[in-house]
Kinemage of the C-alpha trace (Angstrom):
@kinemage 1
@onewidth
@group {chain A} dominant
@subgroup {mainchain}
@vectorlist {calphas} color= white
{ca ser a 1} P 116.642 106.679 98.844
{ca thr a 2} L 117.519 110.140 97.516
{ca leu a 3} L 119.130 108.928 94.310
{ca ser a 4} L 116.577 108.334 91.586
{ca pro a 5} L 117.773 104.949 90.240
{ca phe a 6} L 117.871 103.295 93.672
{ca pro a 7} L 114.116 102.633 94.136
{ca gln a 8} L 113.855 101.041 90.686
{ca val a 9} L 116.812 98.785 91.413
{ca leu a 10} L 116.056 97.950 95.035
{ca trp a 11} L 112.313 97.350 94.704
{ca pro a 12} L 112.335 94.129 92.693
{ca tyr a 13} L 115.601 92.900 94.229
{ca leu a 14} L 114.432 93.248 97.856
{ca leu a 15} L 111.085 91.588 97.103
{ca glu a 16} L 112.980 88.373 96.290
{ca phe a 17} L 114.088 88.103 99.966
{ca val a 18} L 110.592 88.150 101.519
{ca thr a 19} L 109.642 84.489 100.968
{ca pro a 20} L 112.804 82.430 101.696
{ca thr a 21} L 112.676 81.285 105.294
{ca gln a 22} L 116.440 81.734 105.817
{ca phe a 23} L 115.827 85.490 105.782
{ca thr a 24} L 113.155 85.463 108.496
{ca asn a 25} L 115.361 87.290 110.979
{ca ala a 26} L 115.839 90.123 108.467
{ca leu a 27} L 112.152 90.525 107.697
{ca thr a 28} L 111.514 93.518 109.987
{ca pro a 29} L 114.009 95.867 108.325
{ca leu a 30} L 113.281 94.310 104.946
{ca cys a 31} L 109.511 94.959 105.245
{ca lys a 32} L 110.172 98.511 106.453
{ca ser a 33} L 112.466 99.193 103.505
{ca leu a 34} L 110.013 97.677 101.045
{ca leu a 35} L 107.202 99.702 102.620
{ca phe a 36} L 109.192 102.901 102.070
{ca leu a 37} L 109.902 101.972 98.437
{ca ala a 38} L 106.271 100.941 97.852
{ca met a 39} L 105.015 104.285 99.135
{ca lys a 40} L 107.436 106.043 96.760
{ca lys a 41} L 106.081 103.968 93.885
{ca gln a 42} L 102.516 104.807 94.921
{ca glu a 43} L 103.375 108.519 94.946
{ca glu a 44} L 104.727 108.189 91.417
{ca gln a 45} L 101.550 106.442 90.304
{ca gln a 46} L 99.394 109.155 91.893
{ca glu a 47} L 101.377 111.824 90.072
{ca glu a 48} L 100.745 109.965 86.816
{ca lys a 49} L 97.032 109.591 87.747
{ca glu a 50} L 97.197 105.795 87.795
{ca glu a 51} L 95.019 104.143 90.411
{ca asn a 52} L 94.938 100.610 91.817
{ca ile a 53} L 97.800 99.534 89.600
{ca ser a 54} L 99.935 96.643 90.821
{ca leu a 55} L 103.199 97.798 92.334
{ca ile a 56} L 104.833 94.527 91.256
{ca arg a 57} L 105.662 94.008 87.603
{ca tyr a 58} L 105.994 90.278 87.118
{ca asp a 59} L 106.472 90.741 83.392
{ca leu a 60} L 109.764 92.543 84.016
{ca asn a 61} L 111.305 90.206 86.596
{ca ala a 62} L 110.766 86.452 86.629
{ca asn a 63} L 112.529 85.992 89.990
{ca leu a 64} L 109.829 87.730 92.017
{ca pro a 65} L 107.724 85.677 94.436
{ca ser a 66} L 104.158 85.126 93.293
{ca pro a 67} L 101.303 87.137 94.854
{ca his a 68} L 100.208 83.946 96.630
{ca ala a 69} L 103.682 83.323 98.040
{ca leu a 70} L 104.032 86.943 99.211
{ca ser a 71} L 100.617 87.072 100.878
{ca thr a 72} L 101.064 83.671 102.504
{ca arg a 73} L 104.521 84.487 103.846
{ca leu a 74} L 103.468 87.871 105.223
{ca leu a 75} L 100.302 86.464 106.795
{ca val a 76} L 102.232 83.558 108.398
{ca val a 77} L 104.836 85.934 109.807
{ca ser a 78} L 102.139 88.261 111.128
{ca ser a 79} L 100.476 85.350 112.931
{ca gln a 80} L 103.194 85.680 115.577
{ca pro a 81} L 103.310 89.461 115.719
{ca tyr a 82} L 105.568 89.945 118.724
{ca leu a 83} L 108.488 87.885 117.476
{ca gly a 84} L 111.451 89.417 115.718
{ca asp a 85} L 111.368 93.001 116.903
{ca gly a 86} L 108.001 93.960 115.427
{ca arg a 87} L 108.092 91.587 112.492
{ca gly a 88} L 104.296 91.057 112.524
{ca pro a 89} L 103.240 94.702 112.251
{ca ala a 90} L 105.949 95.354 109.652
{ca ala a 91} L 104.705 92.409 107.585
{ca leu a 92} L 101.111 93.601 107.891
{ca arg a 93} L 102.016 97.143 106.805
{ca leu a 94} L 103.778 95.734 103.761
{ca leu a 95} L 100.840 93.472 103.036
{ca his a 96} L 98.535 96.493 103.324
{ca val a 97} L 100.454 98.488 100.738
{ca leu a 98} L 100.739 95.458 98.430
{ca arg a 99} L 97.039 94.547 98.617
{ca cys a 100} L 96.314 95.523 95.003
{ca ser a 101} L 99.435 93.680 93.861
{ca val a 102} L 98.242 90.516 95.604
{ca his a 103} L 94.721 90.799 94.170
{ca pro a 104} L 92.714 93.848 93.087
{ca asn a 105} L 89.617 92.703 94.978
{ca leu a 106} L 91.485 92.991 98.307
{ca glu a 107} L 91.541 96.791 98.098
{ca asn a 108} L 88.368 97.410 100.136
{ca leu a 109} L 88.686 94.625 102.709
{ca trp a 110} L 92.376 94.873 103.473
{ca gly a 111} L 92.370 98.642 103.125
{ca lys a 112} L 90.120 98.801 106.199
{ca lys a 113} L 91.012 95.728 108.268
{ca ile a 114} L 94.812 95.658 108.176
{ca pro a 115} L 95.348 99.196 109.597
{ca leu a 116} L 92.973 98.338 112.478
{ca leu a 117} L 94.897 95.143 113.177
{ca val a 118} L 98.253 96.953 113.169
{ca glu a 119} L 96.858 99.548 115.568
{ca his a 120} L 95.641 96.756 117.864
{ca leu a 121} L 98.994 94.982 117.770
{ca glu a 122} L 100.831 98.194 118.613
{ca gly a 123} L 98.464 98.961 121.477
{ca lys a 124} L 97.036 102.188 120.033
């Protein structure tokens, strides 16, 4: 994470592993890693004064799962939040940070509701 080319290489590559069901057991660390990378990308966008820009560039990588596939997979996984060592909250956190990438109109709704749901699931 400290070397500059790693986030650009890892970001699209790791996103490809979210939707295949054979990687379900790896989703907790995968979502946490993607969350870290997404937050780095958001910081870069804020420095460049870009707002509500999609973090996922589908025009640069055809192998990425669609916004519908990503949101469906993360919502399904979060429907059983206590399985897989915190898989549900990790999936929701990733979904929260990807909300503009899924659809720009989700910014207001998911920006408020998902953090509350994660807090509830974690008992805070």
